[in-house]
FIKOLZA-1660 file (N, C-alpha, C; in steps of 0.1 Angstrom, whole numbers, plus 5000, padded with zeros to 4 digits):
% residues 243
   i   px   py   pz ch aa at
   1 5174 5036 4771  A  M  N
   1 5169 5034 4786  A  M CA
   1 5178 5042 4795  A  M  C
   2 5170 5049 4807  A  D  N
   2 5178 5056 4814  A  D CA
   2 5184 5049 4828  A  D  C
   3 5196 5041 4824  A  R  N
   3 5205 5037 4833  A  R CA
   3 5208 5039 4845  A  R  C
   4 5204 5051 4849  A  R  N
   4 5206 5056 4864  A  R CA
   4 5195 5054 4872  A  R  C
   5 5183 5060 4863  A  N  N
   5 5171 5055 4872  A  N CA
   5 5168 5044 4870  A  N  C
   6 5167 5036 4861  A  H  N
   6 5170 5021 4863  A  H CA
   6 5174 5015 4877  A  H  C
   7 5184 5017 4875  A  R  N
   7 5193 5009 4889  A  R CA
   7 5191 5017 4897  A  R  C
   8 5188 5029 4904  A  A  N
   8 5180 5032 4914  A  A CA
   8 5166 5024 4918  A  A  C
   9 5158 5021 4907  A  A  N
   9 5142 5015 4908  A  A CA
   9 5147 5002 4913  A  A  C
  10 5155 4996 4908  A  A  N
  10 5158 4985 4908  A  A CA
  10 5165 4981 4925  A  A  C
  11 5174 4994 4925  A  D  N
  11 5183 4988 4939  A  D CA
  11 5172 4992 4951  A  D  C
  12 5161 5003 4947  A  Y  N
  12 5149 5000 4956  A  Y CA
  12 5145 4985 4963  A  Y  C
  13 5137 4982 4949  A  V  N
  13 5128 4970 4949  A  V CA
  13 5142 4959 4955  A  V  C
  14 5152 4957 4954  A  R  N
  14 5161 4952 4964  A  R CA
  14 5162 4956 4977  A  R  C
  15 5157 4962 4980  A  R  N
  15 5161 4969 4997  A  R CA
  15 5150 4966 5001  A  R  C
  16 5138 4969 4997  A  H  N
  16 5125 4975 5005  A  H CA
  16 5116 4959 5003  A  H  C
  17 5117 4950 4993  A  C  N
  17 5107 4942 4989  A  C CA
  17 5112 4929 4990  A  C  C
  18 5106 4914 4988  A  I  N
  18 5108 4902 4993  A  I CA
  18 5112 4894 4976  A  I  C
  19 5123 4891 4976  A  A  N
  19 5127 4883 4968  A  A CA
  19 5118 4871 4964  A  A  C
  20 5113 4866 4953  A  S  N
  20 5104 4854 4954  A  S CA
  20 5110 4841 4958  A  S  C
  21 5119 4840 4957  A  A  N
  21 5128 4827 4959  A  A CA
  21 5126 4831 4978  A  A  C
  22 5124 4840 4985  A  L  N
  22 5125 4842 5001  A  L CA
  22 5110 4842 5008  A  L  C
  23 5102 4842 4992  A  L  N
  23 5092 4845 5001  A  L CA
  23 5084 4834 5009  A  L  C
  24 5085 4822 5011  A  P  N
  24 5083 4813 5017  A  P CA
  24 5090 4812 5030  A  P  C
  25 5101 4818 5031  A  A  N
  25 5106 4820 5043  A  A CA
  25 5102 4830 5051  A  A  C
  26 5099 4841 5045  A  A  N
  26 5091 4854 5049  A  A CA
  26 5079 4851 5056  A  A  C
  27 5074 4843 5048  A  V  N
  27 5057 4837 5051  A  V CA
  27 5056 4833 5065  A  V  C
  28 5071 4820 5065  A  G  N
  28 5069 4811 5073  A  G CA
  28 5063 4791 5072  A  G  C
  29 5063 4799 5055  A  A  N
  29 5055 4783 5046  A  A CA
  29 5062 4776 5039  A  A  C
  30 5057 4764 5032  A  S  N
  30 5062 4759 5024  A  S CA
  30 5059 4765 5008  A  S  C
  31 5068 4765 5001  A  P  N
  31 5062 4771 4988  A  P CA
  31 5051 4761 4979  A  P  C
  32 5050 4750 4980  A  E  N
  32 5038 4740 4980  A  E CA
  32 5027 4751 4984  A  E  C
  33 5029 4756 4998  A  A  N
  33 5017 4761 5003  A  A CA
  33 5014 4776 4998  A  A  C
  34 5018 4781 4996  A  I  N
  34 5019 4794 4987  A  I CA
  34 5012 4788 4974  A  I  C
  35 5017 4783 4968  A  A  N
  35 5016 4775 4954  A  A CA
  35 5001 4771 4953  A  A  C
  36 4995 4766 4966  A  R  N
  36 4979 4764 4971  A  R CA
  36 4970 4777 4968  A  R  C
  37 4975 4788 4978  A  L  N
  37 4969 4801 4979  A  L CA
  37 4968 4806 4966  A  L  C
  38 4979 4805 4961  A  A  N
  38 4979 4811 4944  A  A CA
  38 4969 4804 4937  A  A  C
  39 4968 4795 4937  A  K  N
  39 4959 4779 4924  A  K CA
  39 4941 4790 4933  A  K  C
  40 4944 4789 4944  A  A  N
  40 4933 4794 4954  A  A CA
  40 4924 4809 4947  A  A  C
  41 4937 4810 4939  A  G  N
  41 4932 4832 4937  A  G CA
  41 4932 4839 4947  A  G  C
  42 4939 4839 4964  A  V  N
  42 4940 4846 4970  A  V CA
  42 4955 4851 4972  A  V  C
  43 4967 4850 4964  A  A  N
  43 4980 4855 4966  A  A CA
  43 4982 4860 4956  A  A  C
  44 4985 4877 4959  A  P  N
  44 4992 4886 4951  A  P CA
  44 5002 4881 4942  A  P  C
  45 4995 4887 4930  A  Q  N
  45 5007 4887 4919  A  Q CA
  45 5023 4894 4924  A  Q  C
  46 5032 4894 4921  A  P  N
  46 5046 4901 4926  A  P CA
  46 5040 4917 4923  A  P  C
  47 5049 4920 4929  A  T  N
  47 5046 4938 4931  A  T CA
  47 5057 4944 4924  A  T  C
  48 5065 4936 4924  A  Y  N
  48 5076 4945 4911  A  Y CA
  48 5086 4933 4901  A  Y  C
  49 5091 4937 4890  A  R  N
  49 5095 4927 4886  A  R CA
  49 5106 4933 4877  A  R  C
  50 5119 4930 4878  A  V  N
  50 5131 4929 4875  A  V CA
  50 5140 4928 4863  A  V  C
  51 5141 4937 4854  A  T  N
  51 5147 4928 4842  A  T CA
  51 5163 4941 4842  A  T  C
  52 5174 4936 4833  A  P  N
  52 5182 4939 4830  A  P CA
  52 5178 4958 4826  A  P  C
  53 5165 4957 4819  A  T  N
  53 5159 4965 4810  A  T CA
  53 5152 4975 4818  A  T  C
  54 5143 4967 4828  A  A  N
  54 5130 4977 4834  A  A CA
  54 5128 4970 4842  A  A  C
  55 5120 4981 4852  A  V  N
  55 5114 4979 4867  A  V CA
  55 5103 4983 4861  A  V  C
  56 5090 4966 4867  A  V  N
  56 5073 4970 4862  A  V CA
  56 5068 4970 4875  A  V  C
  57 5061 4977 4879  A  S  N
  57 5050 4974 4894  A  S CA
  57 5036 4977 4888  A  S  C
  58 5026 4976 4892  A  A  N
  58 5013 4977 4889  A  A CA
  58 5009 4991 4886  A  A  C
  59 5018 4999 4895  A  I  N
  59 5012 5013 4889  A  I CA
  59 5028 5024 4883  A  I  C
  60 5034 5016 4880  A  G  N
  60 5045 5025 4875  A  G CA
  60 5055 5015 4864  A  G  C
  61 5060 5024 4855  A  Q  N
  61 5075 5011 4852  A  Q CA
  61 5082 5020 4846  A  Q  C
  62 5096 5017 4844  A  I  N
  62 5109 5021 4838  A  I CA
  62 5117 5011 4827  A  I  C
  63 5109 5009 4813  A  G  N
  63 5119 5005 4804  A  G CA
  63 5107 4994 4800  A  G  C
  64 5109 4983 4789  A  E  N
  64 5101 4973 4788  A  E CA
  64 5110 4959 4793  A  E  C
  65 5100 4951 4792  A  I  N
  65 5106 4939 4795  A  I CA
  65 5105 4931 4780  A  I  C
  66 5115 4928 4778  A  A  N
  66 5116 4924 4760  A  A CA
  66 5110 4912 4763  A  A  C
  67 5103 4906 4753  A  P  N
  67 5100 4892 4749  A  P CA
  67 5108 4884 4750  A  P  C
  68 5108 4872 4758  A  G  N
  68 5114 4863 4762  A  G CA
  68 5128 4867 4771  A  G  C
  69 5126 4878 4779  A  E  N
  69 5132 4881 4787  A  E CA
  69 5131 4875 4804  A  E  C
  70 5142 4870 4809  A  G  N
  70 5135 4869 4823  A  G CA
  70 5132 4874 4832  A  G  C
  71 5129 4874 4840  A  A  N
  71 5126 4885 4853  A  A CA
  71 5126 4882 4866  A  A  C
  72 5132 4890 4876  A  E  N
  72 5128 4888 4889  A  E CA
  72 5119 4891 4894  A  E  C
  73 5113 4884 4902  A  D  N
  73 5099 4890 4912  A  D CA
  73 5102 4894 4927  A  D  C
  74 5091 4903 4930  A  Y  N
  74 5096 4907 4941  A  Y CA
  74 5084 4906 4947  A  Y  C
  75 5078 4909 4964  A  F  N
  75 5068 4910 4969  A  F CA
  75 5074 4921 4979  A  F  C
  76 5059 4931 4980  A  G  N
  76 5060 4939 4991  A  G CA
  76 5057 4933 5003  A  G  C
  77 5061 4941 5015  A  I  N
  77 5063 4936 5026  A  I CA
  77 5046 4934 5033  A  I  C
  78 5034 4936 5027  A  A  N
  78 5024 4933 5030  A  A CA
  78 5021 4923 5030  A  A  C
  79 5029 4915 5018  A  V  N
  79 5024 4900 5011  A  V CA
  79 5024 4890 5022  A  V  C
  80 5034 4889 5031  A  G  N
  80 5038 4884 5039  A  G CA
  80 5026 4877 5052  A  G  C
  81 5023 4888 5056  A  P  N
  81 5013 4890 5069  A  P CA
  81 5001 4885 5061  A  P  C
  82 4996 4887 5053  A  W  N
  82 4984 4885 5044  A  W CA
  82 4983 4870 5043  A  W  C
  83 4991 4866 5032  A  L  N
  83 4997 4850 5031  A  L CA
  83 4996 4842 5042  A  L  C
  84 5002 4849 5057  A  R  N
  84 5000 4843 5071  A  R CA
  84 4985 4840 5071  A  R  C
  85 4977 4846 5071  A  R  N
  85 4963 4846 5074  A  R CA
  85 4950 4838 5070  A  R  C
  86 4961 4838 5052  A  A  N
  86 4952 4830 5047  A  A CA
  86 4959 4816 5045  A  A  C
  87 4965 4815 5048  A  L  N
  87 4971 4801 5054  A  L CA
  87 4963 4793 5064  A  L  C
  88 4963 4799 5077  A  V  N
  88 4955 4799 5088  A  V CA
  88 4938 4795 5081  A  V  C
  89 4930 4804 5079  A  L  N
  89 4918 4805 5071  A  L CA
  89 4916 4794 5061  A  L  C
  90 4928 4788 5057  A  A  N
  90 4928 4780 5047  A  A CA
  90 4926 4765 5053  A  A  C
  91 4928 4764 5065  A  E  N
  91 4928 4751 5074  A  E CA
  91 4914 4751 5075  A  E  C
  92 4903 4759 5075  A  Q  N
  92 4890 4757 5077  A  Q CA
  92 4881 4755 5062  A  Q  C
  93 4890 4752 5050  A  G  N
  93 4884 4751 5038  A  G CA
  93 4892 4755 5027  A  G  C
  94 4894 4753 5017  A  E  N
  94 4898 4760 5003  A  E CA
  94 4886 4765 4995  A  E  C
  95 4893 4771 4985  A  G  N
  95 4883 4773 4969  A  G CA
  95 4880 4789 4971  A  G  C
  96 4865 4791 4969  A  S  N
  96 4863 4801 4964  A  S CA
  96 4857 4812 4983  A  S  C
  97 4854 4798 4992  A  G  N
  97 4852 4804 5001  A  G CA
  97 4860 4808 5012  A  G  C
  98 4874 4809 5005  A  L  N
  98 4887 4816 5011  A  L CA
  98 4889 4828 5011  A  L  C
  99 4884 4833 4995  A  E  N
  99 4884 4845 4991  A  E CA
  99 4874 4854 4997  A  E  C
 100 4862 4848 5003  A  A  N
 100 4851 4853 5008  A  A CA
 100 4855 4856 5025  A  A  C
 101 4862 4849 5030  A  A  N
 101 4868 4850 5045  A  A CA
 101 4873 4861 5047  A  A  C
 102 4887 4859 5034  A  L  N
 102 4895 4870 5038  A  L CA
 102 4886 4885 5035  A  L  C
 103 4881 4885 5025  A  L  N
 103 4870 4896 5023  A  L CA
 103 4864 4903 5037  A  L  C
 104 4859 4890 5044  A  D  N
 104 4850 4895 5056  A  D CA
 104 4860 4901 5067  A  D  C
 105 4869 4892 5066  A  W  N
 105 4880 4898 5081  A  W CA
 105 4885 4914 5074  A  W  C
 106 4888 4914 5063  A  L  N
 106 4892 4929 5059  A  L CA
 106 4877 4940 5063  A  L  C
 107 4870 4933 5063  A  A  N
 107 4856 4945 5064  A  A CA
 107 4856 4946 5079  A  A  C
 108 4857 4934 5084  A  G  N
 108 4854 4939 5098  A  G CA
 108 4866 4944 5105  A  G  C
 109 4878 4943 5099  A  D  N
 109 4890 4949 5104  A  D CA
 109 4889 4965 5105  A  D  C
 110 4882 4966 5090  A  L  N
 110 4885 4982 5085  A  L CA
 110 4872 4989 5098  A  L  C
 111 4859 4980 5093  A  V  N
 111 4850 4991 5106  A  V CA
 111 4856 4995 5119  A  V  C
 112 4866 4983 5121  A  A  N
 112 4873 4986 5138  A  A CA
 112 4883 4997 5137  A  A  C
 113 4889 4998 5126  A  A  N
 113 4893 5008 5122  A  A CA
 113 4890 5021 5124  A  A  C
 114 4877 5021 5118  A  L  N
 114 4869 5034 5110  A  L CA
 114 4865 5046 5132  A  L  C
 115 4857 5028 5133  A  D  N
 115 4851 5030 5144  A  D CA
 115 4861 5038 5158  A  D  C
 116 4874 5034 5157  A  A  N
 116 4887 5036 5162  A  A CA
 116 4890 5050 5166  A  A  C
 117 4883 5056 5150  A  R  N
 117 4890 5070 5148  A  R CA
 117 4875 5073 5141  A  R  C
 118 4867 5073 5152  A  A  N
 118 4852 5075 5144  A  A CA
 118 4853 5092 5140  A  A  C
 119 4853 5100 5147  A  E  N
 119 4856 5116 5142  A  E CA
 119 4861 5115 5129  A  E  C
 120 4876 5113 5131  A  D  N
 120 4882 5118 5118  A  D CA
 120 4880 5108 5106  A  D  C
 121 4875 5095 5107  A  A  N
 121 4868 5090 5097  A  A CA
 121 4858 5095 5091  A  A  C
 122 4850 5101 5098  A  L  N
 122 4834 5108 5096  A  L CA
 122 4840 5122 5087  A  L  C
 123 4851 5127 5091  A  A  N
 123 4853 5144 5086  A  A CA
 123 4862 5136 5072  A  A  C
 124 4870 5130 5073  A  W  N
 124 4883 5126 5061  A  W CA
 124 4881 5118 5054  A  W  C
 125 4872 5109 5045  A  G  N
 125 4865 5100 5038  A  G CA
 125 4863 5090 5041  A  G  C
 126 4853 5089 5048  A  W  N
 126 4846 5072 5050  A  W CA
 126 4832 5070 5058  A  W  C
 127 4830 5088 5056  A  A  N
 127 4811 5091 5057  A  A CA
 127 4805 5081 5050  A  A  C
 128 4807 5076 5042  A  H  N
 128 4798 5070 5029  A  H CA
 128 4794 5057 5035  A  H  C
 129 4805 5051 5042  A  L  N
 129 4804 5037 5050  A  L CA
 129 4793 5032 5064  A  L  C
 130 4788 5051 5066  A  T  N
 130 4777 5049 5074  A  T CA
 130 4763 5043 5072  A  T  C
 131 4762 5035 5078  A  R  N
 131 4742 5032 5076  A  R CA
 131 4736 5033 5092  A  R  C
 132 4727 5046 5089  A  G  N
 132 4722 5053 5107  A  G CA
 132 4731 5053 5113  A  G  C
 133 4741 5064 5114  A  G  N
 133 4752 5070 5121  A  G CA
 133 4762 5062 5123  A  G  C
 134 4761 5049 5121  A  R  N
 134 4776 5038 5130  A  R CA
 134 4778 5033 5111  A  R  C
 135 4792 5031 5115  A  F  N
 135 4802 5022 5104  A  F CA
 135 4796 5012 5100  A  F  C
 136 4790 5007 5090  A  D  N
 136 4785 4996 5085  A  D CA
 136 4792 4984 5081  A  D  C
 137 4794 4969 5085  A  R  N
 137 4798 4964 5080  A  R CA
 137 4795 4956 5064  A  R  C
 138 4785 4959 5058  A  G  N
 138 4785 4955 5048  A  G CA
 138 4785 4962 5039  A  G  C
 139 4785 4979 5039  A  A  N
 139 4792 4990 5030  A  A CA
 139 4808 4986 5032  A  A  C
 140 4813 4979 5042  A  A  N
 140 4827 4978 5039  A  A CA
 140 4833 4965 5032  A  A  C
 141 4822 4957 5039  A  R  N
 141 4825 4945 5025  A  R CA
 141 4825 4951 5008  A  R  C
 142 4815 4959 5007  A  E  N
 142 4819 4966 4990  A  E CA
 142 4825 4972 4993  A  E  C
 143 4832 4979 4997  A  E  N
 143 4845 4990 4998  A  E CA
 143 4857 4982 4997  A  E  C
 144 4856 4969 5005  A  V  N
 144 4876 4961 5006  A  V CA
 144 4870 4952 4990  A  V  C
 145 4857 4949 4988  A  A  N
 145 4859 4943 4976  A  A CA
 145 4856 4946 4964  A  A  C
 146 4862 4961 4964  A  S  N
 146 4862 4972 4952  A  S CA
 146 4878 4972 4949  A  S  C
 147 4885 4968 4962  A  H  N
 147 4896 4967 4961  A  H CA
 147 4906 4958 4959  A  H  C
 148 4900 4949 4958  A  W  N
 148 4905 4933 4954  A  W CA
 148 4918 4932 4945  A  W  C
 149 4906 4935 4934  A  H  N
 149 4919 4932 4920  A  H CA
 149 4932 4943 4919  A  H  C
 150 4924 4953 4928  A  G  N
 150 4944 4962 4931  A  G CA
 150 4950 4954 4938  A  G  C
 151 4946 4946 4949  A  W  N
 151 4956 4944 4959  A  W CA
 151 4963 4933 4948  A  W  C
 152 4953 4925 4943  A  M  N
 152 4958 4908 4935  A  M CA
 152 4969 4913 4927  A  M  C
 153 4962 4925 4921  A  V  N
 153 4977 4925 4911  A  V CA
 153 4988 4931 4913  A  V  C
 154 4988 4934 4927  A  G  N
 154 5004 4937 4931  A  G CA
 154 5006 4958 4933  A  G  C
 155 4990 4963 4933  A  G  N
 155 4989 4976 4932  A  G CA
 155 4990 4982 4948  A  G  C
 156 4983 4975 4953  A  W  N
 156 4983 4981 4971  A  W CA
 156 4995 4975 4977  A  W  C
 157 5003 4967 4968  A  A  N
 157 5016 4960 4982  A  A CA
 157 5028 4973 4975  A  A  C
 158 5027 4982 4964  A  V  N
 158 5032 4994 4964  A  V CA
 158 5035 5000 4972  A  V  C
 159 5020 5002 4977  A  C  N
 159 5016 5015 4986  A  C CA
 159 5017 5015 5004  A  C  C
 160 5017 5003 5008  A  L  N
 160 5013 5003 5020  A  L CA
 160 5018 4989 5025  A  L  C
 161 5023 4994 5038  A  R  N
 161 5030 4984 5050  A  R CA
 161 5024 4971 5054  A  R  C
 162 5009 4971 5052  A  R  N
 162 4998 4957 5055  A  R CA
 162 4988 4963 5048  A  R  C
 163 4982 4954 5041  A  F  N
 163 4967 4956 5037  A  F CA
 163 4961 4952 5046  A  F  C
 164 4955 4964 5055  A  D  N
 164 4945 4961 5065  A  D CA
 164 4935 4970 5065  A  D  C
 165 4930 4970 5076  A  G  N
 165 4918 4980 5078  A  G CA
 165 4923 4995 5088  A  G  C
 166 4936 4990 5097  A  H  N
 166 4941 5005 5099  A  H CA
 166 4950 5012 5088  A  H  C
 167 4959 5004 5081  A  H  N
 167 4963 5011 5072  A  H CA
 167 4956 5015 5058  A  H  C
 168 4946 5010 5050  A  L  N
 168 4937 5016 5046  A  L CA
 168 4928 5029 5047  A  L  C
 169 4923 5026 5064  A  A  N
 169 4918 5039 5069  A  A CA
 169 4926 5050 5070  A  A  C
 170 4940 5050 5078  A  T  N
 170 4949 5060 5080  A  T CA
 170 4951 5064 5063  A  T  C
 171 4956 5063 5055  A  K  N
 171 4960 5065 5045  A  K CA
 171 4947 5079 5035  A  K  C
 172 4934 5069 5043  A  E  N
 172 4928 5080 5029  A  E CA
 172 4924 5090 5045  A  E  C
 173 4923 5092 5055  A  I  N
 173 4920 5099 5065  A  I CA
 173 4931 5110 5063  A  I  C
 174 4942 5104 5061  A  E  N
 174 4954 5117 5069  A  E CA
 174 4959 5119 5052  A  E  C
 175 4957 5117 5040  A  R  N
 175 4959 5119 5021  A  R CA
 175 4947 5130 5026  A  R  C
 176 4932 5134 5028  A  R  N
 176 4922 5143 5030  A  R CA
 176 4924 5154 5041  A  R  C
 177 4932 5149 5052  A  R  N
 177 4937 5161 5062  A  R CA
 177 4947 5169 5053  A  R  C
 178 4956 5167 5053  A  I  N
 178 4971 5171 5047  A  I CA
 178 4968 5180 5032  A  I  C
 179 4955 5177 5021  A  A  N
 179 4951 5184 5016  A  A CA
 179 4942 5195 5018  A  A  C
 180 4935 5194 5032  A  H  N
 180 4928 5205 5036  A  H CA
 180 4939 5214 5039  A  H  C
 181 4946 5208 5052  A  L  N
 181 4956 5215 5059  A  L CA
 181 4965 5222 5045  A  L  C
 182 4970 5223 5033  A  T  N
 182 4974 5225 5027  A  T CA
 182 4971 5235 5018  A  T  C
 183 4955 5237 5017  A  A  N
 183 4949 5243 5004  A  A CA
 183 4945 5257 5009  A  A  C
 184 4949 5264 5018  A  G  N
 184 4948 5279 5022  A  G CA
 184 4959 5290 5018  A  G  C
 185 4970 5282 5006  A  G  N
 185 4981 5291 5003  A  G CA
 185 4995 5285 5012  A  G  C
 186 5003 5296 5011  A  D  N
 186 5019 5290 5014  A  D CA
 186 5021 5291 5027  A  D  C
 187 5014 5298 5037  A  A  N
 187 5020 5303 5047  A  A CA
 187 5009 5297 5055  A  A  C
 188 5013 5288 5071  A  L  N
 188 5008 5286 5077  A  L CA
 188 5009 5290 5092  A  L  C
 189 5003 5287 5102  A  S  N
 189 5006 5291 5115  A  S CA
 189 5013 5280 5117  A  S  C
 190 5018 5286 5134  A  A  N
 190 5030 5273 5143  A  A CA
 190 5019 5261 5144  A  A  C
 191 5007 5267 5145  A  N  N
 191 4997 5254 5150  A  N CA
 191 4996 5242 5138  A  N  C
 192 4993 5252 5128  A  G  N
 192 4989 5247 5111  A  G CA
 192 4999 5236 5106  A  G  C
 193 5013 5243 5107  A  R  N
 193 5026 5238 5107  A  R CA
 193 5027 5224 5118  A  R  C
 194 5027 5225 5130  A  L  N
 194 5022 5210 5138  A  L CA
 194 5013 5199 5132  A  L  C
 195 5001 5207 5129  A  A  N
 195 4990 5196 5127  A  A CA
 195 4990 5189 5111  A  A  C
 196 5000 5199 5106  A  L  N
 196 5004 5190 5094  A  L CA
 196 5019 5182 5094  A  L  C
 197 5025 5181 5103  A  L  N
 197 5039 5175 5107  A  L CA
 197 5031 5164 5112  A  L  C
 198 5018 5165 5122  A  D  N
 198 5016 5155 5126  A  D CA
 198 5009 5146 5115  A  D  C
 199 4998 5147 5107  A  A  N
 199 4989 5141 5098  A  A CA
 199 5002 5136 5089  A  A  C
 200 5015 5142 5082  A  M  N
 200 5021 5135 5076  A  M CA
 200 5030 5121 5083  A  M  C
 201 5031 5124 5096  A  S  N
 201 5035 5112 5099  A  S CA
 201 5028 5105 5102  A  S  C
 202 5017 5101 5108  A  R  N
 202 5009 5091 5104  A  R CA
 202 5001 5085 5094  A  R  C
 203 5006 5094 5084  A  L  N
 203 5003 5091 5066  A  L CA
 203 5018 5080 5064  A  L  C
 204 5028 5089 5067  A  D  N
 204 5040 5078 5070  A  D CA
 204 5041 5066 5074  A  D  C
 205 5036 5067 5081  A  S  N
 205 5038 5054 5092  A  S CA
 205 5029 5042 5080  A  S  C
 206 5020 5045 5078  A  V  N
 206 5015 5033 5070  A  V CA
 206 5020 5030 5057  A  V  C
 207 5026 5040 5051  A  L  N
 207 5030 5037 5038  A  L CA
 207 5046 5032 5041  A  L  C
 208 5047 5029 5023  A  L  N
 208 5062 5021 5016  A  L CA
 208 5065 5038 5010  A  L  C
 209 5079 5033 5010  A  P  N
 209 5081 5048 5004  A  P CA
 209 5082 5048 4983  A  P  C
 210 5082 5042 4982  A  F  N
 210 5078 5041 4965  A  F CA
 210 5088 5038 4962  A  F  C
 211 5086 5033 4946  A  A  N
 211 5101 5039 4937  A  A CA
 211 5108 5048 4937  A  A  C
 212 5119 5052 4934  A  P  N
 212 5120 5068 4929  A  P CA
 212 5107 5073 4916  A  P  C
 213 5106 5059 4909  A  H  N
 213 5103 5067 4896  A  H CA
 213 5087 5068 4900  A  H  C
 214 5086 5065 4909  A  E  N
 214 5065 5061 4911  A  E CA
 214 5063 5071 4925  A  E  C
 215 5071 5076 4930  A  R  N
 215 5069 5081 4946  A  R CA
 215 5067 5098 4940  A  R  C
 216 5071 5108 4928  A  P  N
 216 5066 5121 4929  A  P CA
 216 5056 5123 4924  A  P  C
 217 5051 5113 4918  A  T  N
 217 5034 5109 4914  A  T CA
 217 5025 5105 4922  A  T  C
 218 5029 5094 4932  A  G  N
 218 5024 5089 4940  A  G CA
 218 5022 5101 4957  A  G  C
 219 5014 5083 4965  A  T  N
 219 5012 5092 4980  A  T CA
 219 5020 5102 4988  A  T  C
 220 5032 5093 4988  A  P  N
 220 5044 5099 4992  A  P CA
 220 5051 5112 4983  A  P  C
 221 5049 5116 4973  A  G  N
 221 5051 5127 4968  A  G CA
 221 5046 5133 4967  A  G  C
 222 5028 5132 4964  A  L  N
 222 5020 5147 4969  A  L CA
 222 5017 5150 4981  A  L  C
 223 5022 5140 4989  A  F  N
 223 5010 5144 5002  A  F CA
 223 5023 5145 5013  A  F  C
 224 5034 5140 5011  A  I  N
 224 5047 5144 5022  A  I CA
 224 5058 5153 5012  A  I  C
 225 5066 5151 5005  A  D  N
 225 5074 5156 4998  A  D CA
 225 5071 5174 4990  A  D  C
 226 5058 5174 4985  A  E  N
 226 5057 5183 4982  A  E CA
 226 5053 5192 4997  A  E  C
 227 5044 5187 5007  A  P  N
 227 5043 5199 5016  A  P CA
 227 5058 5203 5023  A  P  C
 228 5065 5195 5025  A  V  N
 228 5075 5196 5026  A  V CA
 228 5088 5207 5019  A  V  C
 229 5088 5207 5005  A  R  N
 229 5093 5217 5001  A  R CA
 229 5083 5229 5002  A  R  C
 230 5072 5231 5000  A  R  N
 230 5061 5242 4999  A  R CA
 230 5063 5249 5011  A  R  C
 231 5062 5242 5024  A  F  N
 231 5060 5248 5036  A  F CA
 231 5076 5247 5048  A  F  C
 232 5086 5242 5038  A  G  N
 232 5099 5245 5042  A  G CA
 232 5104 5233 5060  A  G  C
 233 5091 5226 5054  A  L  N
 233 5095 5215 5071  A  L CA
 233 5106 5210 5075  A  L  C
 234 5108 5206 5082  A  P  N
 234 5119 5197 5085  A  P CA
 234 5110 5181 5084  A  P  C
 235 5124 5178 5075  A  W  N
 235 5120 5162 5072  A  W CA
 235 5128 5155 5063  A  W  C
 236 5133 5142 5066  A  P  N
 236 5146 5136 5064  A  P CA
 236 5143 5129 5042  A  P  C
 237 5152 5134 5039  A  S  N
 237 5149 5133 5025  A  S CA
 237 5148 5118 5016  A  S  C
 238 5143 5117 5008  A  F  N
 238 5141 5103 5006  A  F CA
 238 5153 5098 4996  A  F  C
 239 5167 5089 5001  A  E  N
 239 5176 5091 4994  A  E CA
 239 5175 5084 4978  A  E  C
 240 5164 5078 4977  A  G  N
 240 5166 5069 4966  A  G CA
 240 5157 5078 4952  A  G  C
 241 5151 5091 4962  A  L  N
 241 5146 5099 4951  A  L CA
 241 5150 5106 4934  A  L  C
 242 5148 5100 4924  A  A  N
 242 5152 5107 4911  A  A CA
 242 5156 5118 4913  A  A  C
 243 5165 5126 4910  A  A  N
 243 5169 5142 4904  A  A CA
 243 5160 5145 4891  A  A  C
% end
């Protein structure tokens, strides 16, 4: 095991995520209430599991969790708001209807976010959700349902500060815009550099930093760190990025 990288990853998780024992306080609910959400199938699994030999998430890991080895569970900050919404929706009834209610809300929130940035959304990644020239809630419902498993197993909680329409829409729009802005070579005009910096700032506003072993091949590494290096843009360094 690479102890330095394991330590950096574990330190990141403990700084940026919510320990399992503290999740009820972060949500503002009892452990029993959260357990009921888990039983109903609408509470995401831990975002990270940390042991003396491993740090594991849905998108990457360092080391292996040994058989019988205890693990500390941590949740990304997007989980708290999600569980609060689920708890209020649960007041109207539990069971399979709760998952449907959450997906319905997320689809409506995504459509609202796309409508608010319609020109960008059409240009950068979301035109497939239009029907008759308008963003369609049914198409959005299918889209968010396709992300459900990734959210439940903890993958999106590694990535996003919130799991909602604005964060989903912004991540895709700005990733695609940055890819377009950086596709023409290693030189940019002054206006191009400003446009790139603005797009990176919008992307950064919805992202978590990612653990050091995940960042280089994840969205922050590919769409923030790499343009910074390539174009010499001013940007704060990620303090936990592995050497």
